[in-house]
Residue, then its C-alpha position, 0 to 999 in steps of 0.5 A: m486483475d486479469a493481467c496479473s492472472a495471465v502473467e501468473k498461468e504462465l509462471d505456473r507453467v514454467v515452475t511446472k516443467f522447471t521441476g519435472i526436469r529438475d526431478h528426470a535429473i536427479k534420476v538420471f544421474d542417479l543412474a550415472f552415479s551408479d553405472v559409473e561406480n559400478i566400471r570404477q568397482i572393475f578396475l578396484d577389485d584387480p588393477e593390474a588385469k586386463l579388461t576382457e572383450n566383456q568387460v569393454e563391452i560393458i563399459k561402452t555401453v555405460l558410456n554410451r548410456t551415460k552420454s545420451k542421457l545428458q544429453g536428453i537433459s541438455s536438450d530438456h533444459r534448452e526447452l525451458h529456456g524457451t518456455v521463461s522467455k514466453v513469460g516476457k511476452v506474456i508481460d509484454r502483452n498483457f502490461v503497458s511498458d510505454f505510459s507517455a500517454t498519459t503524461r503531461t511533461d509541459f508541466l515540469q517546465d514550470k519552475s512552480n510545479v518543480e518546486l512543488l516536486n522537490k519539495i513534497i520528495a523531501q517531506h517523504y523522507y523527512r517522514q521517513g526518519m532520512d533526515d540527511v537524504a532530504q537536507e541534501l535534495l533541498s541542497e541540491s534544488e536549490l530551494p530558498q532556505s524559508i522553504s526548508q525551514e517550513i518543511f522541516e518545521s513540518e515535518r517533526s511532529y510527524a517524525t516524532i510520532y514515526k518513531i512512536w509507532e515504530a515503538i509500537l510495532a516494536r512492541n514498546l508502549e512507553p512513549a506511547l503512553d506517554w504521548v496519550s498522557q499528554y493528550s488526553n484531552e484532545l483524544k476523549s474530545k474525539n472519542s478516540s479508542l488508543e488509550f484504551k488498546l494501549h493499556r490492554l496491550v500493556f495487561m496482555q503483557i503481563l498475563s503473557r508473564g505467567v500466573e505469578a504476573q496475576g497480582e500485578a496486572i490486578s493491580y494495573a487493570r485498577k489503576n488505568f481502566s478504571n477511568l475507561i470503565d464507562r466507554f468500555e465495560k465489556e472489553i473490560q470484562n473479557l480482558m477480566g475473564t482471561l485471569i480464569y485460564l491463567p494456569v492453562g495458558i491465554e493462548n489455549s483459551p477463548y481470548k487468544h486473539l489478544t495477542s495475537q500481532d493484528m492486536w499490535t498492529e491495530a493501536s499502531y494504526i490508531f495511534l497514527k490516525d488519532a496522532c496526525n489528527t491531534h497535531g492537525i497532519n495528514k498521517d500519509s506523506p504528499l508523495s505516496i497520496v499522489v503514487n497511490a492515486g496514480c496507480t489507481a486511475l492510471p488504467a483507466l487513463l489508458s483506455i480513454k487515451q486510446v480511444m481518444l487517439s483512435r477518434k483523432v480527438l487528443g487537442v481535449w487531452k492537451q486543452r484542458d487542466e482536468l482529467p477526461i474521466d472521472i476517477e473514484l478514489d478511495a474516501e481517505y483520499r477526498y480531502h474538500s467537498i465536492f458539489a456538482c451542479p443538479i442542472l448541468r451536472q459537472q463539479t463546481f469549482e474555483d471559476n464556477p463556484p456553487m451558488k445559493l438562490a434565495c428559496g434555498h437552492v444551490i447552483s453552480r455559477n454557470a447555471w445561475s448565467q445561464l438562468s438569468h434572463g433580465p431583472m428575474l431568475k425563475c428557480p429550476y426546482c420550485p416555483l419562486e422567482q428572485s432578483p440574480d444579484e440575491a444569489k450568494y456564493i457558497y465555501f465549502 
């Protein structure tokens, strides 16, 4: 944020200077045009007459003054170039342009990694409805036909969801309501609010036609809100309150928020989330997740890499298949349980899984190995002694 603020400050300085030069130039040009018009008028008054010495002197003065003013504008313009060039220097000073320090190009030497990269890019294109681009990518990357078909099948459901999501944003609720009707049982089991929010939008669409649509709105409410009254009683009461303000317009009432674009944005987001959960797919493409997580991690990685360079410990970076520091990602990017060993204070992984002791306490396998001495193991959290063989692996 500090880097962005520094660049923004420099841009504001450029804009301020440009505005001042522009306003000054307009005044100079207006004055020059006025002077030239006065000279032109002298010739128009008497085209055949000879200019007097006084008139010649006036013309010379006007021309010299105009030339001087225009040279001043040209000089100001050159100074502006210098100010603009400083913006680039500020950007270079505050942003890192070379990210090679945090890259591991050796990963792309592995054919399986390149194949995985092509797959997630193709998945992203399928999700955006760009099937032709995805198919061309899969063809040029020479992935096996079975993998290409697998990707296409896995993204077909999302493509349908994406089209319905776009329809909601375009204020066309019919596809979404058809989908809700098809998966109503699954939505009820998850206590989803999607059905109510969609019917609320339809109800407000009907009311937007004015007082003459009041009867239709009431009929729609009786038909579609009756099975939702137990969960959304207060919200439905608020909707019925909008009927009182139809003569003056709902946009002039305490319920004007129900007509805002936020209602449509909220419904589209809930649909995307619930539909993806129902079909067992992620609402974000793998490519967008990787990019967003990478942008979050990049500043911290650049900082730690500089420290490692200064202390000449880069070997640690290259020898590990995990990042040298913890990166805090948003909760939406966490897809598996995380267990940290309370003894070694390390996160467990495939080669160092968590293990439950006979007493019920859980530690990592590395800690279990260090605590095991002969036939007995003493739990570090309670006085119970037990056999190391009694420990069991835990799978989250």
